[in-house]
VOGU-3710 file (C-alpha; in Angstrom, 3 decimals, decimal comma):
1> mpfprtlifc> 3,139/-2,730/-120,108  3,230/-0,676/-123,354  5,971/1,789/-122,432  8,847/0,137/-124,422  6,982/0,639/-127,703  6,014/4,134/-126,620  9,643/5,007/-125,875  10,868/3,639/-129,178  8,188/5,692/-130,943  9,322/8,808/-129,048
11> lvvsltffga> 12,922/8,104/-129,966  12,037/7,857/-133,648  9,988/11,070/-133,477  12,786/12,939/-131,726  15,287/11,523/-134,221  13,147/12,843/-137,096  12,937/16,236/-135,396  16,675/16,319/-134,807  17,429/15,246/-138,358  15,307/18,051/-139,743
21> daqesvdstg> 17,531/20,492/-137,862  20,824/18,960/-138,908  21,590/21,620/-141,555  22,566/24,622/-139,499  23,129/28,055/-140,953  25,865/30,556/-140,130  24,673/32,667/-137,201  25,833/35,986/-135,797  28,591/34,381/-133,720  30,077/32,559/-136,704
31> lskrpvmaat> 29,711/29,170/-135,016  29,559/27,385/-138,363  32,928/28,848/-139,388  35,851/26,948/-137,900  39,151/28,886/-137,739  42,373/27,625/-139,321  45,980/28,324/-138,323  49,390/27,011/-139,355  52,145/25,636/-137,142  55,713/26,807/-137,788
41> vledspvidg> 58,695/24,536/-138,284  61,413/25,624/-135,829  65,078/25,339/-136,780  66,117/25,618/-133,141  64,312/24,734/-129,924  63,193/27,649/-127,720  64,427/27,851/-124,137  61,507/26,750/-121,948  61,548/29,356/-119,201  58,189/31,112/-119,608
51> dvlndaiwqg> 59,699/34,255/-121,182  57,979/34,445/-124,561  58,335/38,163/-125,323  62,143/38,140/-125,103  62,738/34,879/-126,956  63,992/35,546/-130,487  62,695/32,183/-131,714  59,131/32,981/-130,684  59,291/36,500/-132,043  59,910/34,960/-135,452
61> vaafgdltqa> 56,642/32,995/-135,261  53,355/34,626/-136,267  50,976/35,165/-133,343  47,213/34,778/-133,357  44,605/35,069/-130,653  41,259/36,605/-131,507  39,354/34,889/-128,712  35,583/35,021/-128,195  33,667/35,004/-124,925  31,571/32,017/-123,951
71> qpnfgkpase> 30,793/33,808/-120,701  29,801/36,206/-119,282  28,924/38,054/-122,527  28,413/35,319/-125,101  29,790/36,105/-128,545  31,661/39,261/-127,506  35,443/39,650/-127,997  37,672/38,846/-125,029  38,280/41,777/-122,704  42,044/41,088/-122,605
81> kteirvgyts> 44,478/40,431/-125,457  45,988/36,961/-125,960  48,848/36,001/-128,290  49,321/32,333/-129,170  52,220/30,840/-131,123  52,625/27,206/-132,239  55,763/25,514/-133,527  57,499/22,157/-133,674  60,786/20,406/-134,269  61,432/16,799/-135,253
91> etfyvavvcy> 61,166/15,822/-131,579  58,854/18,276/-129,806  55,577/20,176/-130,214  55,618/23,689/-128,713  52,926/26,176/-127,700  53,676/29,666/-126,367  51,086/32,095/-125,044  51,152/35,654/-123,758  48,096/36,421/-121,626  48,017/40,208/-121,397
101> dsrpdklvvs> 46,264/41,442/-118,274  45,498/45,007/-117,234  45,612/43,976/-113,562  48,316/41,313/-113,148  48,162/41,914/-109,391  44,650/40,397/-109,489  45,672/37,045/-111,013  43,916/34,199/-109,192  45,767/30,956/-108,385  43,854/28,527/-106,192
111> darrdanldn> 45,960/25,351/-106,232  49,565/24,471/-107,094  49,179/20,688/-107,435  49,454/18,798/-110,706  46,042/18,383/-112,374  44,474/20,918/-109,994  41,122/22,214/-111,233  41,753/25,267/-113,428  38,123/26,403/-113,728  38,385/28,866/-110,871
121> tdaflfildt> 41,792/30,348/-111,728  43,446/32,453/-114,387  44,470/29,716/-116,781  45,264/28,744/-120,362  44,303/25,374/-121,861  44,312/23,772/-125,287  43,055/20,527/-126,803  44,761/18,585/-129,598  42,763/16,286/-131,876  45,850/14,484/-133,155
131> ykdsqngfif> 43,838/11,998/-135,232  41,558/14,705/-136,696  38,618/12,418/-135,993  36,587/15,092/-134,130  36,119/12,669/-131,232  39,329/12,070/-129,260  42,026/14,377/-127,977  44,619/15,428/-125,411  44,182/18,454/-123,142  47,080/20,465/-121,719
141> gtnsigveyd> 46,844/23,488/-119,467  48,510/25,636/-116,846  48,042/28,680/-114,650  50,347/31,602/-113,901  52,576/29,556/-111,550  53,155/26,718/-114,021  50,898/23,900/-112,820  50,905/20,857/-115,124  47,354/19,917/-116,139  46,652/17,185/-118,682
151> aqvdnegqgn> 43,813/14,836/-119,588  42,471/12,505/-122,264  39,140/13,113/-124,003  37,109/10,330/-125,595  33,813/10,693/-127,476  34,066/14,505/-127,158  33,999/14,124/-123,383  30,416/12,941/-123,435  29,678/10,668/-120,508  26,552/10,078/-118,478
161> tnvnrqqvgt> 25,444/11,742/-115,287  25,757/9,173/-112,518  22,268/7,802/-112,058  22,801/6,889/-108,394  21,275/9,882/-106,590  23,596/9,382/-103,630  26,479/10,472/-105,837  27,031/13,426/-108,131  29,121/14,177/-111,185  29,652/12,980/-114,718
171> iggfnlnwdg> 31,646/9,902/-115,619  32,969/8,584/-118,886  34,477/10,529/-121,784  36,999/12,587/-119,774  40,081/11,107/-118,099  41,890/13,584/-115,837  44,154/10,848/-114,481  46,053/10,471/-117,754  49,563/11,831/-117,103  51,866/12,534/-120,032
181> swevrtevgd> 55,556/13,408/-120,026  55,942/17,126/-120,914  56,937/20,423/-119,325  55,625/23,963/-118,943  57,162/27,128/-117,556  55,504/30,473/-116,827  56,429/34,068/-116,120  54,439/36,922/-114,536  55,202/40,539/-115,456  53,608/43,955/-115,668
191> ygwsaefaip> 52,109/42,889/-119,013  50,259/39,924/-117,471  51,649/36,416/-117,701  53,087/34,033/-120,278  53,671/30,303/-120,632  55,693/27,909/-122,782  54,668/24,273/-123,325  57,079/21,617/-124,636  55,355/18,318/-125,454  57,554/15,511/-126,825
201> lrtlrfqpgk> 55,958/13,954/-129,892  56,495/10,538/-128,302  54,022/11,589/-125,575  51,267/12,039/-128,173  49,587/9,574/-130,474  49,022/10,784/-134,010  48,845/9,758/-137,638  51,593/11,309/-139,765  50,544/13,451/-142,699  47,306/14,737/-141,157
211> dwgvnfrrni> 46,202/18,122/-139,921  45,185/18,298/-136,262  42,074/19,670/-134,661  42,814/22,319/-132,035  41,091/24,765/-129,723  42,385/27,172/-127,084  40,706/28,415/-123,926  41,654/31,177/-121,534  40,114/31,958/-118,146  40,217/35,596/-117,033
221> rktnevvyws> 39,098/35,140/-113,477  38,747/38,740/-112,263  35,798/39,115/-114,678  34,761/35,415/-114,535  35,489/35,295/-118,250  35,881/32,132/-120,364  37,061/32,718/-123,941  37,795/30,372/-126,860  39,722/30,596/-130,126  37,173/28,444/-131,956
231> plpvsfninr> 33,825/29,775/-130,651  31,460/27,343/-128,960  27,693/27,468/-128,423  26,241/27,958/-124,953  26,589/24,814/-122,766  29,584/23,389/-124,670  33,207/23,293/-123,501  36,639/22,664/-124,981  35,961/18,906/-125,224  33,617/19,502/-128,190
241> lslagtltgl> 36,187/18,527/-130,816  33,744/18,546/-133,737  33,661/22,330/-133,273  37,436/22,790/-132,933  39,577/24,685/-135,412  42,269/23,187/-137,640  46,038/23,226/-137,204  47,849/22,896/-140,542  51,505/22,917/-141,597  52,374/19,711/-139,727
251> dlrspgnlkv> 55,063/17,513/-141,251  55,584/15,073/-138,408  57,332/11,758/-138,167  57,381/9,501/-135,140  60,597/9,843/-133,103  59,957/6,411/-131,575  58,862/5,690/-128,026  60,224/3,109/-125,605  59,923/3,884/-121,919  60,645/1,693/-118,917
261> ipyvlgqvsr> 58,948/2,676/-115,641  60,310/0,536/-112,775  59,378/0,891/-109,112  60,622/-0,317/-105,758  58,456/-0,373/-102,648  58,852/-1,077/-98,978  55,830/-1,525/-96,687  55,273/-2,156/-92,998  51,682/-3,084/-92,110  49,724/-4,511/-89,207
271> dfttadsksd> 46,263/-6,104/-89,122  44,750/-5,981/-85,630  41,826/-8,284/-86,544  43,990/-11,394/-86,779  45,029/-13,549/-83,842  48,678/-12,845/-84,571  48,665/-9,100/-85,181  52,388/-8,692/-85,598  53,827/-6,151/-87,990  54,463/-7,483/-91,470
281> frfeaggdvk> 57,225/-6,176/-93,736  57,341/-6,675/-97,471  59,568/-5,485/-100,292  58,227/-5,306/-103,823  59,647/-4,425/-107,210  57,986/-4,261/-110,586  57,148/-1,826/-113,304  55,745/-1,027/-116,708  57,064/-0,838/-120,260  55,553/1,488/-122,861
291> ysitpsltld> 56,414/0,963/-126,536  54,904/2,739/-129,538  54,550/0,168/-132,309  53,380/2,992/-134,589  52,811/6,689/-133,790  49,178/5,819/-133,045  49,422/2,293/-131,585  51,019/1,638/-128,177  51,877/-1,539/-126,279  51,908/-1,358/-122,458
301> ltyntdfaqv> 53,348/-4,192/-120,352  53,060/-4,384/-116,573  54,576/-6,735/-114,002  53,730/-6,995/-110,278  51,439/-4,015/-110,716  51,178/-1,765/-107,668  48,983/1,232/-106,839  50,190/2,166/-103,351  50,327/5,887/-104,185  46,682/6,087/-105,308
311> evddqqvnld> 44,292/8,090/-103,150  41,869/5,967/-101,122  38,162/5,849/-101,953  35,743/8,355/-100,497  33,564/6,802/-97,817  29,924/6,257/-98,849  26,798/5,039/-97,069  24,139/3,009/-98,851  20,699/4,560/-98,343  18,936/2,386/-100,892
321> rfnlffpekr> 18,668/-1,236/-102,037  21,211/-1,116/-104,823  24,953/-1,076/-105,448  27,310/1,785/-104,710  29,638/2,944/-107,475  33,301/3,659/-106,687  35,233/5,173/-109,611  38,517/3,774/-110,881  41,597/5,723/-109,691  44,475/3,397/-110,609
331> pfflenaglf> 46,705/4,914/-113,328  47,355/1,796/-115,439  43,640/1,210/-116,001  42,859/4,866/-116,673  44,983/5,364/-119,774  42,719/5,009/-122,817  39,916/3,953/-120,468  37,345/5,550/-122,768  38,226/3,090/-125,531  37,090/0,183/-123,343
341> svgnpgevdl> 33,914/1,901/-122,121  30,703/0,384/-123,500  27,318/0,671/-121,820  25,846/3,379/-119,641  28,572/4,487/-117,178  27,637/4,095/-113,528  24,567/1,992/-114,335  25,452/-0,700/-116,893  29,224/-0,900/-117,420  30,109/-3,919/-119,540
351> ffsrrigige> 33,755/-3,584/-118,480  34,605/-2,167/-115,050  38,347/-2,323/-114,369  37,911/-2,310/-110,564  36,900/-5,970/-110,875  40,590/-6,640/-111,574  42,709/-6,661/-108,429  39,895/-5,733/-106,034  37,669/-8,446/-104,559  34,424/-8,337/-102,598
361> ggtvvpiigg> 34,516/-5,929/-99,689  37,629/-4,226/-101,029  39,918/-7,255/-100,673  43,245/-6,579/-102,397  43,979/-9,246/-105,031  47,636/-9,057/-106,180  48,061/-8,497/-109,910  50,778/-10,689/-111,422  50,940/-8,613/-114,594  49,465/-8,120/-118,006
371> arlsgklnrt> 49,496/-6,255/-121,280  47,460/-3,680/-123,168  47,566/-2,818/-126,857  45,609/0,316/-127,703  45,444/3,004/-130,303  44,210/3,687/-133,796  44,583/2,143/-137,225  43,404/4,781/-139,693  39,824/5,476/-138,449  39,542/2,288/-136,378
381> nvglltmfte> 40,182/2,294/-132,616  41,552/-1,000/-131,324  42,173/-2,223/-127,798  43,326/-5,512/-126,278  43,825/-5,993/-122,542  44,790/-9,101/-120,601  45,618/-9,276/-116,870  46,490/-12,126/-114,492  45,726/-12,060/-110,757  46,956/-14,261/-107,923
391> evaeagiqqn> 45,012/-16,592/-105,664  43,738/-15,257/-102,312  42,803/-18,458/-100,509  41,437/-16,868/-97,333  38,929/-14,875/-99,426  38,000/-17,821/-101,651  39,513/-16,166/-104,750  41,414/-18,307/-107,222  43,866/-17,288/-109,936  42,068/-15,526/-112,751
401> nfsvgrvnhe> 42,683/-14,143/-116,195  40,753/-11,068/-117,316  40,724/-10,240/-121,025  39,039/-7,527/-123,065  38,966/-7,017/-126,818  37,598/-3,825/-128,336  37,236/-2,473/-131,877  35,431/0,725/-132,852  35,386/2,193/-136,358  34,627/5,895/-136,668
411> fkgrsalgam> 32,835/7,335/-139,673  32,537/10,953/-140,654  29,840/12,969/-138,956  30,342/11,816/-135,323  29,238/8,260/-136,173  30,831/4,952/-135,199  30,218/1,203/-135,020  32,006/-1,115/-132,613  32,146/-4,418/-130,763  33,611/-5,670/-127,476
421> wvskkglqtd> 34,395/-9,000/-125,842  35,024/-9,320/-122,083  36,162/-12,528/-120,366  36,948/-13,740/-116,864  38,476/-17,220/-116,664  39,466/-19,139/-113,554  42,863/-20,754/-114,099  42,366/-23,667/-111,703  39,067/-25,105/-113,002  37,586/-25,397/-116,486
431> ddfnrtiaid> 33,994/-24,580/-115,491  34,727/-21,163/-113,958  34,209/-18,520/-116,622  32,105/-15,502/-117,489  31,898/-13,781/-120,865  30,160/-10,719/-122,238  29,925/-9,716/-125,893  28,474/-6,486/-127,200  27,980/-4,310/-130,244  27,554/-0,556/-129,970
441> gkwglgrkar> 27,202/2,419/-132,246  26,346/6,060/-132,643  24,906/8,005/-135,545  25,609/11,714/-135,571  23,019/13,966/-137,195  24,956/17,095/-138,042  26,544/18,869/-135,117  23,408/18,942/-133,014  21,938/15,478/-132,551  22,928/11,861/-132,158
451> lsgfyarsad> 21,380/8,411/-131,896  23,394/5,852/-129,910  23,082/2,517/-128,169  24,438/-0,953/-127,476  23,302/-4,570/-127,309  25,060/-7,120/-125,082  24,763/-10,711/-123,932  26,501/-12,531/-121,097  27,232/-16,221/-120,589  28,743/-18,295/-117,794
461> akesldghaf> 28,909/-21,862/-116,535  25,460/-21,428/-114,943  23,903/-20,853/-118,399  21,704/-17,907/-117,461  18,322/-17,946/-119,177  18,070/-14,399/-120,522  21,465/-12,735/-120,324  20,827/-9,662/-122,453  21,043/-5,886/-122,055  20,558/-2,990/-124,464
471> llqsdykwnn> 20,244/0,782/-124,633  18,721/3,042/-127,290  19,242/6,775/-126,834  18,755/9,986/-128,783  20,118/13,340/-127,722  20,142/16,908/-128,998  22,379/19,727/-127,795  22,373/23,072/-129,578  20,772/26,525/-129,607  20,616/26,568/-125,788
481> wdmkaaytev> 18,612/23,309/-125,729  19,794/20,051/-124,158  17,448/17,076/-124,685  17,666/13,330/-124,237  15,312/10,370/-124,530  16,445/6,811/-123,822  15,330/3,277/-123,058  17,513/0,737/-121,213  16,761/-2,923/-120,588  18,740/-5,431/-118,507
491> gegfnpevgf> 17,536/-9,030/-118,681  16,992/-11,142/-115,579  19,942/-13,383/-116,406  22,402/-10,687/-117,478  25,543/-11,074/-115,356  28,719/-9,284/-116,530  31,111/-10,339/-113,761  33,810/-7,988/-115,071  31,305/-5,151/-115,336  29,117/-3,088/-113,035
501> llrpafrkpe> 25,330/-3,135/-112,622  23,683/-0,519/-110,461  20,715/-2,871/-110,060  19,671/-6,188/-111,619  16,927/-6,867/-114,198  15,040/-3,719/-115,152  13,362/-1,802/-117,949  14,031/1,894/-117,813  12,551/4,718/-119,884  14,002/8,166/-119,273
511> gflmyhlrpk> 13,877/11,681/-120,628  15,652/14,973/-120,015  14,984/18,544/-121,178  17,034/21,646/-120,266  17,162/25,197/-121,598  20,107/27,586/-121,101  18,761/31,123/-120,833  21,285/33,977/-120,925  20,012/37,497/-120,072  20,746/39,910/-122,917
521> kedakileyr> 21,680/42,843/-120,661  25,432/42,934/-120,116  24,979/44,513/-116,679  22,708/41,686/-115,485  23,950/39,917/-112,358  22,641/36,561/-113,572  24,892/34,723/-116,009  22,451/31,935/-116,837  19,167/30,299/-115,875  18,912/26,554/-116,524
531> phvsyqgywn> 15,322/25,345/-116,076  15,052/21,606/-116,664  12,930/18,541/-116,094  13,877/14,866/-116,146  12,235/11,509/-115,531  13,520/7,983/-115,112  11,536/4,893/-114,174  12,783/1,400/-113,331  10,237/-1,363/-114,011  10,687/-5,072/-113,498
541> fdgfletgfl> 9,671/-7,645/-116,086  6,260/-8,129/-114,438  5,381/-4,484/-115,088  5,973/-3,404/-111,468  7,455/0,077/-110,924  10,453/-0,320/-108,587  11,674/3,288/-108,799  10,202/6,394/-110,377  11,977/9,748/-110,217  10,572/12,999/-111,647
551> hidnhwefks> 12,887/15,991/-111,161  11,846/19,613/-111,822  14,550/22,184/-111,192  16,137/25,510/-112,097  19,778/26,500/-111,743  20,612/30,138/-111,074  24,223/30,897/-112,018  25,455/34,389/-111,141  28,348/36,210/-112,816  29,976/36,464/-109,388
561> gtemhtgvnv> 30,501/32,691/-109,374  27,696/31,988/-106,911  25,177/29,330/-107,977  21,838/28,154/-106,582  19,595/25,223/-107,540  15,943/24,976/-106,508  14,068/21,790/-107,331  11,261/19,374/-106,539  11,427/15,568/-106,807  8,374/13,338/-107,145
571> ttegvlepfe> 9,411/9,799/-106,215  7,953/6,300/-106,275  9,609/3,315/-104,622  8,142/-0,152/-105,123  9,367/-2,805/-102,694  8,580/-6,485/-103,327  10,728/-8,028/-100,623  11,500/-6,546/-97,186  15,025/-5,205/-96,844  17,165/-3,793/-94,066
581> iskgvivspg> 18,005/-0,174/-94,888  19,932/0,238/-91,624  20,714/-2,100/-88,755  17,385/-3,130/-87,245  15,316/-0,898/-89,558  13,243/-2,914/-92,031  11,381/-1,487/-95,029  8,216/-3,506/-95,667  6,853/-4,455/-99,110  4,611/-1,857/-100,706
591> tyrhaegafv> 4,523/1,110/-103,054  5,662/4,413/-101,545  4,878/7,693/-103,295  6,396/10,909/-101,993  7,599/14,397/-102,880  10,703/16,205/-101,675  12,358/19,568/-102,055  15,967/19,971/-103,204  18,242/22,956/-102,650  21,867/23,518/-103,673
601> fftnqskpis> 23,963/26,615/-102,981  27,657/27,248/-103,536  29,851/30,304/-103,727  32,805/31,250/-105,942  35,486/28,624/-105,352  38,271/30,956/-106,488  37,807/32,956/-103,289  39,902/32,174/-100,181  36,733/30,942/-98,435  33,864/29,198/-100,209
611> vnirsvnggs> 30,965/26,968/-99,224  28,844/24,291/-100,881  25,486/23,271/-99,374  23,155/20,548/-100,641  19,863/19,551/-99,041  17,007/17,176/-99,919  14,027/16,904/-97,561  10,765/15,002/-97,967  9,095/11,610/-97,841  10,796/8,240/-98,077
621> fggtrsinsg> 9,506/4,628/-97,729  6,379/5,729/-95,851  8,231/8,159/-93,588  10,523/11,133/-94,016  14,162/11,710/-94,784  16,629/14,579/-94,696  19,799/14,275/-96,797  22,169/17,180/-96,269  25,797/17,958/-96,978  27,966/20,984/-96,420
631> tlrlragdkf> 31,510/21,703/-97,549  33,737/24,517/-96,330  36,782/25,237/-98,511  39,722/27,298/-97,320  42,639/28,512/-99,420  45,757/30,436/-98,467  47,502/31,550/-101,646  48,370/28,768/-104,058  49,979/26,412/-101,520  47,405/25,568/-98,852
641> naaftylynw> 43,987/24,090/-99,627  41,509/22,502/-97,259  37,980/21,155/-97,617  35,816/19,972/-94,729  32,663/18,064/-95,676  29,895/16,699/-93,497  27,135/14,491/-94,900  24,165/14,249/-92,536  21,415/11,752/-93,406  18,379/11,306/-91,137
651> fdlpggsfsa> 15,526/8,826/-91,798  12,317/8,524/-89,766  10,522/5,462/-91,168  7,669/3,222/-89,961  10,284/0,553/-89,184  12,441/2,884/-87,087  14,666/5,931/-87,196  18,374/6,152/-87,922  21,137/8,459/-89,056  23,990/7,704/-91,442
661> nvfrsqisys> 26,716/10,312/-91,545  30,105/10,827/-93,129  32,767/13,384/-92,209  35,599/14,084/-94,627  38,570/16,390/-94,143  40,948/16,984/-97,069  44,024/19,134/-96,515  46,911/19,696/-98,919  50,031/21,797/-98,931  52,076/22,291/-102,094
671> fkpnmylqgl> 55,711/23,152/-101,455  55,972/23,658/-105,222  53,966/22,317/-108,207  55,745/18,939/-108,124  55,943/18,461/-104,337  52,925/18,141/-102,066  51,641/16,788/-98,761  48,020/15,615/-98,524  45,893/14,413/-95,646  42,499/12,724/-95,851
681> vqnntvdhlw> 40,552/11,960/-92,674  37,151/10,267/-92,897  34,555/9,085/-90,404  31,696/6,759/-91,371  29,135/6,421/-88,569  27,456/3,389/-90,165  30,629/1,306/-90,059  31,908/3,083/-86,924  35,075/3,715/-88,918  37,755/6,399/-88,762
691> afnfrfgwlq> 40,123/6,286/-91,742  43,347/8,310/-92,010  45,357/8,613/-95,223  48,455/10,818/-95,536  50,469/11,094/-98,742  53,689/12,876/-99,630  54,598/13,130/-103,303  57,734/14,410/-104,990  56,889/14,145/-108,664  59,230/13,808/-111,601
701> rantglfvvy> 58,021/13,049/-115,137  54,439/11,973/-115,871  53,464/11,596/-112,221  56,371/9,302/-111,342  58,711/10,001/-108,429  58,860/9,437/-104,681  55,702/8,647/-102,683  55,363/8,171/-98,939  51,967/6,917/-97,744  50,604/6,259/-94,262
711> nhnlqdggpl> 47,186/4,647/-93,615  45,595/4,142/-90,214  42,073/2,806/-89,617  40,073/2,603/-86,396  36,787/0,740/-85,927  34,530/0,757/-82,868  37,139/2,872/-81,113  39,954/0,354/-81,531  42,716/-0,095/-84,118  41,733/-1,982/-87,270
721> nnsfiikytr> 44,852/-1,869/-89,442  47,673/0,435/-90,469  50,420/0,617/-93,057  53,458/2,726/-93,901  54,673/2,663/-97,508  57,638/4,177/-99,329  57,580/3,845/-103,104  59,912/5,195/-105,761  59,122/4,995/-109,450  61,073/6,439/-112,343
731> midllk> 60,440/6,902/-116,061  63,441/5,970/-118,231  63,232/7,030/-121,878  65,423/4,546/-123,743  65,198/6,350/-127,087  65,859/9,890/-125,923
//
């Protein structure tokens, strides 16, 4: 089949087109002009209480804050005044903001939990590019009640939309689960609201003697306004560090960083599937050590690693022939996770940390301990990770060592070249190993376009014949356009045992084209139209089309916060071997071509009541299918949040009919921003499973503190297993 050459030709043509547009001119919004501001050295530390206007220290610092709308009226000045002040001492970096508001009684707060989504609230956020590499940064934010929100950004937050159509969202590039040690306090008054951030320098990673990249964002929810200090084009957000402003006046030295984070845990559990289903009690102790070798290079050590406080996975049902993707949630593996990410997230991950400590079918494999060295040496990112896991004889799992080495050198102009090595080695036999090596790179063409890709090979004791995989991709994002063309190939023998493959052995061309259309009338009810078309096809190495997916859609986003998507999918499914899609329902070999309609509707999530509806209806494997989901969200002030979701899937196929449904109930109550109670109840009709997870958290620094967790699972109407866990973890700063 000639499509690989055709795709490569298209990539080269698009690259030429993108390169011709790499020299942008200054437009009416001044997007080519990046603002500059200076931080102030503070002789004394301000009192962190949220009162900025009456603090003499802050009144001696020059304020700035000419913010520009990204929405609803692109390029216009913000409708409300904002004053931002930045200062630092030898130990701490400070940001103070006064968010003036003509209607402070209309401030919207939707959630009081740490890391709660701030998109639908009145909020203030900023990003710090502490390496000034225009690629990586730390995000901090809060709302009017002082929620702590922080995250890590890698590769300007650019990930890949999850290609498994049973799941939604973007993965890679943005790590919300990073939790730093810092504090914020807020105050609400007749002027609006204000906030003070105090971030210890030991929490950040930076290179002394350099300016920082910085951008600030404010949400003014009563007008659905999003404004930035350094203006951004349509479709970009604060993660776009190559368009950030510059923070000067920094004369920083590392204060040193050595933290010990011990934990103690007690657990009572019972497994009703065993012959002797008595209650089992265990006591565990362990912890982590974090040491900054340099201000930009950190060593993490872990012993008897435990993740009892982590939220359980969302239940999924497999409505296809391929693997389900469950994202990583465990904190130790999430810090600097972007550094170790090579491949195409959710489809070809060369390193997937859930392979460590989690066996087939979700079996828990105890982690003895390990180490991670990560950070930056000048413009070179480096990462080393090694972990040891115990034997689980009843599951046929022996002791293993998992090791990853990563180096990635960044050049100017959003370009980089890197390599990675991933290894799994059985510790009880010499012939049990699996290794993957890869090179990857990206070539930025101005601010608008980029060419990227990777090449990898795997090897194991079985000596696979053709263990290769590669990706070549070009993308363009500017002037309201969002385009991508790519080609991915996974060889028949490619087997990264410490990675993730959505499906084995394929050749995949794909393309994507979207346009962001903003009505020029300020009184228009529509904020943006997003017409788009995409295609992806999976072919085997005999030229047989296993999956083809053409998607034609338009998104209608209203200024009120309501959004609607209307689309059509043209699908092809090629089946070579019969497979069981549901118990007793067999899909026969053949090529199935169908069309289906897609509809999505959701209302403003900042309101006390909001809904989200998704529906896909059409042909499937020679019959019909209906895939529907609905979510009802309820909010009472900033303390109580609830979401009830029902996923209803109905298939009527030549081999039989079946339904596969999931119910999910998520309820949380925040006593205050650092104390919460959460409940998650799920029902999976395919596995006849009811799963209950209740968590109480009393947080201290950086998401440490007291956690109480109760799990109870029922299957086929009877008890399956349960557990009750109390865990206490504490961060001890030995150099403070």
